[in-house]
C-alpha positions in Angstrom: -15.2 95.3 148.7 -18.0 92.3 148.3 -19.1 90.8 145.3 -21.8 93.3 143.5 -25.6 92.4 143.9 -26.7 95.0 141.7 -25.3 97.4 138.8 -27.4 100.9 138.8 -27.1 102.9 135.4 -28.5 106.3 135.7 -30.0 107.8 133.1 -33.1 109.7 131.5 -35.9 107.8 130.2 -37.3 108.2 126.8 -35.8 108.1 122.7 -35.1 111.8 123.5 -32.3 111.0 125.8 -31.4 108.1 124.6 -27.6 109.1 123.0 -27.1 111.8 125.0 -23.6 112.0 127.5 -26.0 112.0 130.6 -27.3 108.5 129.4 -23.4 107.1 129.7 -24.7 105.3 132.9 -28.0 103.3 130.9 -25.4 102.5 128.1 -23.0 100.1 130.5 -25.9 98.6 132.2 -27.5 97.6 128.8 -24.3 96.4 127.7 -23.8 94.0 130.1 -27.7 92.2 129.9 -26.3 92.6 125.7 -23.9 90.6 126.4 -25.4 87.8 128.9 -28.3 87.6 126.8 -30.5 89.2 129.0 -33.6 91.7 128.1 -34.5 94.7 131.0 -38.5 94.4 131.9 -40.4 97.7 133.1 -41.2 97.0 137.0 -43.5 99.6 137.9 -43.0 99.3 142.0 -39.5 100.2 141.6 -40.0 102.9 139.0 -37.1 100.7 136.6 -36.3 98.7 134.2 -34.7 95.7 136.0 -33.1 92.5 134.6 -30.6 89.8 135.8 -27.4 88.2 135.2 -25.5 85.1 135.9 -22.1 85.4 136.0 -18.9 83.1 137.5 -19.5 85.9 140.2 -22.9 85.2 141.0 -26.6 86.4 140.0 -26.4 90.5 139.5 -29.6 92.6 139.0 -29.6 95.5 136.5 -31.5 98.4 137.2 -32.4 101.4 135.2 -34.2 104.1 137.3 -37.0 105.4 135.0 -37.2 108.3 137.3 -35.6 111.0 135.7 -31.5 111.3 136.7 -32.5 113.9 139.6 -34.8 111.3 141.5 -32.6 107.8 140.8 -32.4 107.7 144.9 -36.2 106.9 144.9 -36.0 103.2 142.8 -32.5 102.5 144.0 -33.9 102.5 147.7 -36.6 100.6 147.2 -35.7 98.1 144.8 -32.3 97.6 147.4 -34.6 97.3 150.2 -37.0 95.2 148.8 -33.8 92.8 147.5 -32.5 92.9 150.7 -29.5 94.8 149.0 -26.6 96.4 150.7 -25.1 99.8 149.5 -22.0 98.4 150.0 -23.2 95.6 147.2 -24.3 98.2 144.6 -22.7 100.0 141.6 -23.6 102.7 140.5 -22.5 103.6 136.5 -22.4 107.1 135.5 -21.3 110.2 133.6 -18.5 112.3 134.9 -18.1 115.9 133.6 -14.1 115.4 134.8 -12.9 112.4 133.2 -12.0 112.3 129.2 -14.1 110.6 127.2 -12.7 107.3 127.0 -11.5 107.2 130.7 -13.6 104.9 133.1 -12.5 104.9 136.7 -14.1 102.4 139.6 -14.3 103.9 142.9 -15.4 102.7 146.4 -17.3 105.1 147.9 -16.6 109.2 148.0 -18.6 112.0 147.6 -21.4 113.2 144.4 -18.8 115.8 142.9 -22.0 117.7 141.9 -23.9 115.0 139.9 -27.5 115.2 140.5 -28.1 111.5 140.1 -25.5 110.5 142.9 -26.7 113.3 144.9 -30.3 111.6 145.3 -28.7 108.4 145.4 -26.3 109.1 148.5 -29.4 111.2 150.1 -32.1 108.1 149.7 -29.4 105.4 150.6 -28.3 107.4 154.0 -25.1 106.6 153.1 -22.4 107.3 150.5 -20.6 103.6 150.9 -21.2 102.3 147.9 -19.8 101.8 144.5 -19.4 103.7 141.2 -18.3 103.2 138.1 -17.7 107.4 136.7 -17.6 107.1 132.8 -15.8 110.1 131.3 -17.4 112.3 129.5 -15.3 115.1 129.1 -16.5 118.9 130.1 -17.8 121.3 128.0 -15.0 124.1 129.4 -17.5 126.3 131.7 -19.9 125.4 134.0 -23.0 127.8 132.3 -22.8 125.4 129.3 -22.4 121.9 131.2 -26.9 121.3 131.0 -26.9 121.4 127.5 -23.3 119.5 127.2 -25.0 116.4 129.0 -28.0 116.7 127.8 -26.6 116.4 124.1 -25.0 113.5 122.0 -21.4 113.2 121.8 -19.8 113.6 118.2 -18.6 110.7 116.9 -14.8 110.4 118.3 -16.4 110.9 122.0 -19.1 108.4 121.3 -16.1 106.0 120.3 -13.9 107.0 122.5 -16.6 106.6 125.2 -17.7 103.1 124.3 -14.3 102.1 124.5 -14.6 102.3 128.0 -17.7 100.9 128.4 -15.9 97.7 126.4 -12.5 98.4 129.1 -15.4 97.6 131.8 -16.6 94.7 130.0 -13.5 92.7 129.9 -12.8 94.1 133.5 -16.2 92.7 134.7 -15.9 89.2 136.1 -12.8 90.8 138.9 -15.1 93.9 139.3 -18.4 92.1 140.1 -16.6 90.0 141.6 -15.5 92.7 144.7 -11.7 92.2 144.6 -11.9 96.1 144.1 -8.0 96.8 144.4 -7.1 94.4 141.7 -9.8 95.7 139.5 -8.8 99.6 139.8 -5.4 98.4 139.0 -6.3 96.4 135.7 -8.9 98.9 134.7 -7.3 102.1 134.9 -3.7 100.2 133.7 -6.0 100.2 130.5 -8.2 103.8 130.2 
């Protein structure tokens, strides 16, 4: 895995969605910006909020598509093309129904797992060979309840668990961004 040059957080724009489970990817990008003293700015040509952080592993772009979840790929593709960032240098952070709150998993490549934002990014980039941070939000128990569940706020206990998972990503950030995928996975997965 090469060093990460762009972290994409998935979510939906606007205050209506800000605290919903589907915005866990946004929460991670916001935390990376805060920790490195950066502020994201609206960039119309990418339909996104964009920031840039300097770390020991090198500079890294932060991207929050403002296209709504199902059209995230358009923003990611335009940004990666403009800055000549290869898919293997992109890390996408998103909410994962199949992981409990508090669990976070780093993954290199793979499918979209039914996640509409991921499906659109795979399609727009023309590859599945990019990196992912899957932030567990838990499952409502029945597939018919999924839409309402991801678009609602987590309870206090789940919120605290999700924040703990994001804290673990922050603690392992240098390893993750540096591209040592196996070492980062071993350490991060043992912690959550």
